[in-house]
Structure formats: C-alpha cells, structure tokens
C-alpha positions, -999 to +999 in steps of 0.1 A: +441-139-475+419-106-468+438-082-448+432-066-416+392-072-406+385-090-437+375-063-460+387-069-493+398-045-518+390-046-554+404-024-582+374-016-605+387+004-631+417+029-641+423+052-670+452+076-676+462+105-701+483+096-728+521+099-715+539+128-733+575+138-734+579+167-717+576+198-739+556+183-765+519+175-765+509+184-730+536+213-724+509+238-719+489+218-698+489+224-657+491+193-638+462+202-618+440+201-653+456+168-662+444+152-628+411+168-627+406+156-665+416+120-656+392+119-628+363+133-645+371+107-672+375+078-647+341+089-631+321+088-669+336+057-678+324+038-646+290+057-646+299+067-610+281+092-594+305+113-573+286+116-542+295+079-540+335+087-534+345+090-497+377+103-502+406+114-531+445+108-528+467+119-556+506+115-559+527+142-572+566+148-568+576+180-582+543+199-568+532+238-580+537+266-553+505+277-566+486+243-562+507+224-535+474+201-532+464+188-564+442+160-550+418+187-529+417+205-565+404+173-581+378+166-553+362+202-561+354+192-593+317+198-601+309+159-601+320+157-565+304+170-534+325+199-518+327+177-486+351+150-498+383+150-481+415+147-501+450+147-497+483+146-518+514+129-510+548+122-522+568+091-521+589+100-554+583+076-582+559+057-562+537+082-553+505+070-571+514+033-559+516+046-524+481+065-530+464+034-540+481+013-509+463+045-487+433+040-503+434+002-496+440+010-459+414+033-458+390+009-468+401-020-449+400+003-417+365+011-424+370+049-432+358+046-465+341+023-492+351+042-522+384+059-530+397+073-564+439+075-558+459+083-587+488+108-599+500+135-617+531+153-630+538+179-658+575+181-662+569+210-684+558+231-658+582+227-630+583+255-608+613+278-611+627+292-580+646+326-571+680+324-557+681+327-520+700+359-523+675+372-545+646+359-524+661+375-494+666+405-513+630+406-522+615+399-488+639+425-475+621+452-502+586+440-494+592+446-460+607+484-465+587+514-448+600+537-476+605+540-513+643+549-503+648+518-487+630+494-509+652+511-538+685+505-515+674+470-513+668+464-550+703+480-555+721+453-541+708+428-573+735+413-592+734+398-625+739+361-609+713+366-586+688+365-614+697+330-625+664+309-622+669+278-601+650+245-611+645+215-590+674+190-596+664+155-601+693+142-578+694+130-545+698+159-513+718+131-494+742+125-519+740+150-546+742+123-575+714+122-602+693+092-606+712+089-635+746+086-620+729+060-598+719+040-624+756+041-638+769+031-608+746+001-604+754-008-640+791-008-631+788-032-600+766-054-612+782-059-645+755-048-664+766-043-704+755-019-727+742-043-750+720-055-725+707-023-716+700-015-750+683-048-756+658-043-728+654-004-740+644-018-777+621-047-764+603-022-742+595+001-774+589-032-795+563-043-770+547-009-764+543-004-804+525-040-803+505-031-771+492+001-789+484-015-821+462-040-805+448-015-783+457-031-753+472+004-737+453+023-758+422+012-739+435+026-710+443+060-722+416+087-724+424+108-758+435+145-752+418+170-773+439+202-785+432+233-766+443+252-797+426+249-830+448+229-855+465+209-830+460+168-834+443+147-808+467+129-784+456+093-785+485+072-778+520+078-757+547+095-779+576+082-766+575+049-783+601+046-807+591+023-834+615+028-855+646+024-835+673-005-835+701-018-817+723-003-842+708+032-836+709+030-799+745+021-801+753+054-818+744+075-786+770+085-758+767+082-727+750+107-704+762+103-673+798+088-675+807+101-710+840+079-710+834+047-691+797+047-692+770+028-705+735+049-696+720+067-722+693+084-733+678+056-753+679+031-723+665+055-695+631+066-694+620+102-708+609+131-688+570+127-690+540+147-689+507+126-679+481+117-652+464+086-643+438+071-617+424+042-600+391+036-589+389+013-555+361-003-535+353-027-509+342-056-525+306-053-507+301-018-523+318-026-555+289-056-555+260-034-542+267-007-570+270-034-593+309-034-605+326-064-616+363-061-598+394-064-622+412-078-594+417-072-556+448-056-537+463-091-517+496-074-502+519-046-503+552-036-490+579-008-490+616-011-485+648+015-484+686+011-487+713+037-483+709+061-511+747+060-514+750+023-521+724+012-553+699+038-553+674+020-575+678-015-559+651-013-528+628-035-551+648-063-543+640-063-505+602-049-513+594-074-537+601-107-513+579-086-485+549-083-505+549-122-517+555-130-478+526-109-466+504-125-497+518-158-486+528-168-522+561-174-543+573-158-571+565-187-593+529-180-583+529-147-606+511-151-639+518-111-646+547-089-633+549-050-643+585-037-633+589+004-633+617+009-658+636+041-647+666+029-663+675-004-682+704-008-657+680-005-630+655-032-642+682-054-650+699-047-619+665-059-599+660-088-619+696-098-610+687-093-574+657-112-577+674-143-593+700-144-566+673-153-542+671-186-566+638-169-583+637-182-619+629-151-639+605-158-667+605-122-690+579-138-707+555-124-680+574-095-671+564-059-687+544-076-716+533-043-728+566-025-725+574-003-697+584+032-687+615+037-710+588+036-742+559+047-725+573+076-705+575+081-670+555+111-650+570+106-617+536+110-599+514+088-624+535+057-632+521+039-602+485+041-609+494+034-643+512+002-636+483-007-610+455-003-642+479-021-667+486-050-644+449-055-633+436-053-670+464-083-680+458-101-653+420-102-667+431-110-703+454-139-691+432-152-662+461-146-640+454-154-603+483-133-590+504-103-603+528-083-593+541-046-595+574-033-585+586+003-583+623+015-574+621+050-565+643+085-551+657+081-518+666+046-521+631+034-515+612+005-532+577-003-537+558-038-546+522-044-546+506-081-552+472-083-570+449-113-569+419-125-589+395-147-576 
C-alpha cells in the first residue's frame, strides 16, 4: 500500500553510538558532537556523498541553550554542502521516530529524495538553569546605568537564589514524574513486581545475547576515547549480565517506597547516545545502488490525558498504524516496543491483548529493549527503526512494528514492510 502519491520510502541503513549510562563513558561528550559523529559515520558506512542528502532532521528532548538546533549543526559537517536545510524537533521519547516519520513525509511529497533523520541526547550534559529571582537580578544588573546601580542589584542576591534548577522529568500538566505515572499504571493494571522484574531480566538476557552474537554491535559505531588511557566503547554499558530475579527483588521501590513496585532494576536508565537513519525514495535508492532494508508502510500518533495512564497511548497508536497499513496484528513478524518501564510495557501488552490480539512474546524485543540497552530520549526512535529493519531482514519478515510511549501522554507507532 504505497503512501500518498505512490513514492515508497526506503530505509537504507542506520547506525548509532553505544548507549551509555549517564555519567559514564560518554559523560564528557556534548550532544552535538554525538550527533555529528553518528551522522558522519552513517555516510561513511553507506559510502554516500553528502551532496546527495536533501535534508537533515534530528530529534532532541533536552536541548542545549547554546545549540538549540542540533540538526543544523549536523548539516554543517564538512561532508555536507552548507545549503542543506535542517531542523530539530521534540516529541519527547518518540522524537527520532517522529524525525523518521517527517523524513518519510518529505520524500512522499516529492520535496526530498534522500533524508538523514536521527536523534541524540546527553543526559550527562543537561542545561542547569538559574532560579527565576537570580535571573531577574542578573538582567537588572546588566541594564544598570552605573556601577552603584549594578552593585545594589547584586546586593539583593541571597544564598537560596544560587541553588541551580535542573530540568525535571515530570509532566507540567500533572506534576507527576514518569516513574510515578508508571507506578500508577502498575497498580491500576495489576502488574506485579515479579512480572516487572521478569520482563526486565528478559531484557538484559536478550540484550546480552544480541551483543554476543553481534546483532546489536553491528549497529554500533565504536566510540574512541578522547583521553589517553580510556577504553574504546564498542557496546552498550547498561546491560546487566550478572543480574538475577533474586538480586532485583532486593531493590526498594523508588516512587512509592511503601506500596510501590517500580524500581531502578525494572526501569530504563538515564542514558547518553545518538542514532541516525538514512531514508530514500525507492527510485533514488535504486539509482544510487542501494538495496533497502525495509520500507515505511504507515505510522500513527495518539495521545491520552496525562492524568490517566501517561504511557498507555501506544494501545491507541498501534491499531491506527495497523489500520493505515491494511494489516492485522497476526501479520507482524517482529515487534519492537520501547521499554521506559517494565510496568509500561506490560500495561501496553495488556491493552493490546484486551483487543483480542494474541501476543507472541517470541517476536517482541528479541534483542532486549531500553531497560537494558538504555534510553537516550531523543535517540531511541531511530535505534528502534534500525534494529527493527535489520531484524526483519534477518528473519525475512514481511511486516514489523515499533511502538513508543512518550511524555505528555503520547504514543507513536510505525509499520515497516519488506517486499
């Protein structure tokens, strides 16, 4: 079912950096450097001339005030002509999924033939804000006409004004963090602590297997140290090979210490990393000599009231994407579900099962998910697209699905196909 005017959109290739827990191997690397690195490496892996790229689209959630449009900085790499337009977007955890969807739309509309789409996040390098009162005083001081007026402004600063303000991973509309929302979902959907820990353990075990057999590492561009003596990073460093249900059971709940079940073990960690995907019209891919991994069949975005079940919108986005693709759940050969929390994944699966869909876990997150691999907010969508397309090729699956829950009560879904 070709979209729009019949121009099919091909996923040609994708790659990413290692996903590393914040404060570890990538802690000294700026987000813009990660994004430029992965884009440059994708060009080199595909042997594509930068002049062939018509647009660059990147997702980022916690943007730097110094580099607010990371996509434009990517497009200013020496490998690209300076005239390539670029923009950045934010759809929370689905940001780079949306970047891929926007690239699809530009190609379908005929506005582009080749688009580089991706995403990046450095949660080791988040912007630290001044308090509002301190900011007001500093602005007043900067406008002062005399030294005396400037000193009078500074004299009003109190110690409490110097406390920095970090961006909160919480809903502005409800004040609840994503973890608190996951806790609420676990309670309302009766997702047990044991079930959450088992899903998390599964994620780590399958990610370890995918690393050992090189299915995951094939997507990763090694990160070489910036300081002498530091090791080369070739794999995701959040995978817990030695964990067990017994060890997980010892951890205390984080968001409801008395009655809760969501812990650090069954949640995705704060992560640094970048990912990029190369998309082309089918005609352009053939003309340039590329064999597509897969094609984008459809996508959909849904939203729910953030005060309800914040991370449950995928149960509405997925049916829309399947309807638009003209296929059913049973047609899917591979499924990638973003794992923000085990409670969220199991709630999503419960919601899909309530529609009468038979959930075959053997095709879901077959190389683990975000709980083990990590979740750089802006980069996860592009990772899922890459992993899904590659696994579909390995399994010769005709149809594959990816699903992402996102802050704001949003859900994103995309169907890929191979012909």
